[in-house]
DRENDO-1510 file (C-alpha; in Angstrom, 1 decimal, always signed):
<recs>
REC; n; res; u; v; w
REC; 1; MET; +0.0; +0.0; +0.0 .
REC; 2; THR; +1.3; +3.4; -0.9 .
REC; 3; LEU; -0.1; +6.8; -0.1 .
REC; 4; ILE; +0.2; +8.7; -3.4 .
REC; 5; GLY; +1.1; +5.9; -5.8 .
REC; 6; LEU; +4.9; +6.2; -5.7 .
REC; 7; PRO; +7.2; +3.4; -4.5 .
REC; 8; ALA; +7.3; +3.1; -0.7 .
REC; 9; GLY; +10.9; +4.1; -0.6 .
REC; 10; ILE; +10.2; +7.3; -2.4 .
REC; 11; GLU; +7.2; +8.1; -0.3 .
REC; 12; LEU; +9.2; +7.6; +2.8 .
REC; 13; ILE; +11.9; +10.0; +1.6 .
REC; 14; LEU; +9.3; +12.6; +0.9 .
REC; 15; ILE; +7.8; +12.2; +4.4 .
REC; 16; GLU; +11.3; +12.2; +6.0 .
REC; 17; THR; +12.1; +15.4; +4.1 .
REC; 18; ALA; +9.0; +17.1; +5.6 .
REC; 19; ILE; +9.7; +15.8; +9.1 .
REC; 20; ILE; +13.4; +16.9; +9.0 .
REC; 21; LEU; +12.4; +20.3; +7.6 .
REC; 22; VAL; +10.0; +20.8; +10.5 .
REC; 23; ILE; +12.6; +19.6; +13.1 .
REC; 24; THR; +15.3; +21.8; +11.5 .
REC; 25; LEU; +13.0; +24.9; +11.6 .
REC; 26; ILE; +12.3; +24.2; +15.3 .
REC; 27; TYR; +16.0; +24.3; +15.9 .
REC; 28; LYS; +16.4; +27.4; +13.8 .
REC; 29; PHE; +13.8; +29.4; +15.7 .
REC; 30; LEU; +14.5; +28.1; +19.2 .
REC; 31; ILE; +18.2; +28.5; +19.2 .
REC; 32; ASN; +20.0; +31.9; +18.8 .
REC; 33; GLN; +22.1; +30.8; +15.8 .
REC; 34; ASN; +24.5; +33.7; +16.0 .
REC; 35; ARG; +25.3; +33.1; +19.6 .
REC; 36; LEU; +25.8; +29.4; +18.9 .
REC; 37; ARG; +28.3; +30.2; +16.1 .
REC; 38; GLU; +30.1; +32.5; +18.5 .
REC; 39; LEU; +30.3; +29.7; +21.2 .
REC; 40; LYS; +31.7; +27.2; +18.7 .
REC; 41; GLU; +34.3; +29.7; +17.5 .
REC; 42; GLN; +35.3; +30.5; +21.0 .
REC; 43; GLN; +35.6; +26.8; +21.8 .
REC; 44; LYS; +37.9; +26.3; +18.8 .
REC; 45; GLN; +40.1; +29.2; +20.0 .
REC; 46; HIS; +40.2; +27.7; +23.5 .
REC; 47; GLN; +41.2; +24.3; +22.1 .
REC; 48; GLY; +44.2; +25.8; +20.3 .
REC; 49; LYS; +45.1; +27.8; +23.4 .
REC; 50; ILE; +44.9; +24.7; +25.6 .
REC; 51; LYS; +47.1; +22.7; +23.3 .
REC; 52; GLU; +49.8; +25.4; +23.5 .
REC; 53; LEU; +49.5; +26.0; +27.2 .
REC; 54; GLN; +49.6; +22.3; +28.2 .
REC; 55; LYS; +53.2; +22.1; +27.3 .
REC; 56; SER; +54.4; +25.4; +28.8 .
REC; 57; ASN; +51.9; +26.4; +31.6 .
REC; 58; PRO; +49.6; +23.6; +33.0 .
REC; 59; GLU; +47.9; +26.0; +35.4 .
REC; 60; GLU; +46.8; +28.4; +32.6 .
REC; 61; ALA; +45.7; +25.3; +30.6 .
REC; 62; LYS; +43.4; +24.3; +33.5 .
REC; 63; LYS; +41.9; +27.8; +33.5 .
REC; 64; ALA; +41.4; +27.7; +29.8 .
REC; 65; MET; +39.7; +24.3; +30.1 .
REC; 66; ASN; +37.3; +25.7; +32.7 .
REC; 67; ASP; +36.5; +28.5; +30.4 .
REC; 68; MET; +35.8; +26.0; +27.6 .
REC; 69; LEU; +33.7; +24.0; +29.9 .
REC; 70; LYS; +31.5; +27.1; +30.6 .
REC; 71; LEU; +31.1; +27.6; +26.9 .
REC; 72; SER; +30.1; +24.0; +26.4 .
REC; 73; ASN; +27.5; +24.2; +29.2 .
REC; 74; GLU; +26.0; +27.3; +27.7 .
REC; 75; GLN; +25.8; +25.5; +24.3 .
REC; 76; MET; +24.2; +22.5; +25.9 .
REC; 77; ARG; +21.6; +24.7; +27.6 .
REC; 78; MET; +20.8; +26.4; +24.3 .
REC; 79; THR; +20.2; +23.1; +22.5 .
REC; 80; MET; +18.3; +21.3; +25.3 .
REC; 81; LYS; +14.9; +23.1; +24.6 .
REC; 82; PRO; +14.6; +22.2; +20.9 .
REC; 83; MET; +15.9; +18.8; +21.5 .
REC; 84; MET; +13.1; +18.1; +24.0 .
REC; 85; VAL; +10.5; +19.5; +21.7 .
REC; 86; THR; +11.7; +17.4; +18.8 .
REC; 87; LEU; +12.0; +14.3; +21.0 .
REC; 88; ILE; +8.4; +14.6; +22.2 .
REC; 89; LEU; +7.3; +15.3; +18.6 .
REC; 90; SER; +9.1; +12.2; +17.4 .
REC; 91; LEU; +7.9; +9.9; +20.1 .
REC; 92; VAL; +4.3; +11.1; +20.3 .
REC; 93; VAL; +3.5; +11.9; +16.6 .
REC; 94; ILE; +6.0; +10.6; +14.1 .
REC; 95; PHE; +7.0; +7.1; +15.2 .
REC; 96; PRO; +3.5; +6.0; +16.2 .
REC; 97; VAL; +2.1; +7.1; +12.8 .
REC; 98; LEU; +4.7; +5.8; +10.4 .
REC; 99; PRO; +4.3; +2.1; +11.0 .
REC; 100; ASN; +0.6; +2.5; +10.4 .
REC; 101; LEU; +1.3; +4.3; +7.1 .
REC; 102; PHE; +3.7; +1.7; +5.9 .
REC; 103; PRO; +2.8; -1.7; +7.5 .
REC; 104; GLY; +5.1; -4.5; +6.4 .
REC; 105; THR; +6.8; -2.2; +3.9 .
REC; 106; VAL; +10.1; -3.4; +2.6 .
REC; 107; VAL; +12.4; -1.1; +0.6 .
REC; 108; PHE; +14.7; -2.8; -1.9 .
REC; 109; LEU; +17.9; -1.2; -3.0 .
REC; 110; PRO; +19.3; -1.8; -6.5 .
REC; 111; PHE; +22.6; -2.7; -4.9 .
REC; 112; THR; +23.7; -4.6; -1.8 .
REC; 113; LEU; +25.2; -2.9; +1.3 .
REC; 114; PRO; +27.9; -4.9; +3.1 .
REC; 115; TYR; +26.6; -6.6; +6.3 .
REC; 116; PHE; +23.0; -5.2; +5.6 .
REC; 117; GLY; +21.9; -6.6; +2.3 .
REC; 118; ASN; +19.5; -4.8; -0.1 .
REC; 119; ASP; +16.1; -4.9; +1.7 .
REC; 120; PHE; +15.1; -2.7; +4.6 .
REC; 121; GLY; +12.0; -2.2; +6.7 .
REC; 122; TRP; +10.6; +1.4; +7.0 .
REC; 123; LEU; +12.6; +2.1; +10.2 .
REC; 124; ALA; +16.0; +1.1; +8.8 .
REC; 125; TRP; +15.2; +3.0; +5.6 .
REC; 126; TYR; +14.2; +6.0; +7.7 .
REC; 127; PHE; +17.6; +6.1; +9.5 .
REC; 128; ILE; +19.6; +5.4; +6.4 .
REC; 129; VAL; +18.1; +8.3; +4.5 .
REC; 130; SER; +17.6; +10.7; +7.4 .
REC; 131; ILE; +21.3; +11.1; +8.3 .
REC; 132; PRO; +22.4; +12.6; +4.9 .
REC; 133; LEU; +19.1; +14.4; +4.4 .
REC; 134; ASN; +19.3; +16.0; +7.8 .
REC; 135; SER; +22.8; +17.3; +7.0 .
REC; 136; ILE; +21.8; +18.7; +3.6 .
REC; 137; ILE; +18.7; +20.5; +4.9 .
REC; 138; ARG; +20.6; +22.0; +7.9 .
REC; 139; ARG; +23.4; +23.2; +5.6 .
REC; 140; ILE; +20.9; +24.8; +3.2 .
REC; 141; LEU; +19.0; +26.5; +6.0 .
REC; 142; GLY; +22.2; +27.5; +7.8 .
REC; 143; VAL; +21.2; +25.8; +11.1 .
REC; 144; GLU; +23.8; +25.0; +13.7 .
REC; 145; THR; +23.3; +22.4; +16.4 .
</recs>
């Protein structure tokens, strides 16, 4: 059974694209993207500084590590809210609905993946496709996580 007459694998990709787009937009609007970029840049600077200081001044290196830890904590607090929203959305809406839309669906690839074969259920196909799709959509929308 398919929803719009396309092969199940294609329909799953379309649904995944919509889901990932919604999740990415949640991250985009619930996280201050500029501040997150600043934090990541500061962390990179601290990492370089720590590498230099570990050899010459271990006490200063410890202070720099503490500063970097503070930056990491701020970054974690920023990403926690959208992560919880998307987790609840996934557990309550997405994953209960998809098995009902594609019961017993098997997606066949035209090639074989080592250790996995060439046939996948909807959940395995979801994960295989969602990883690169997520990366592409985040890059297009300029979303940091």
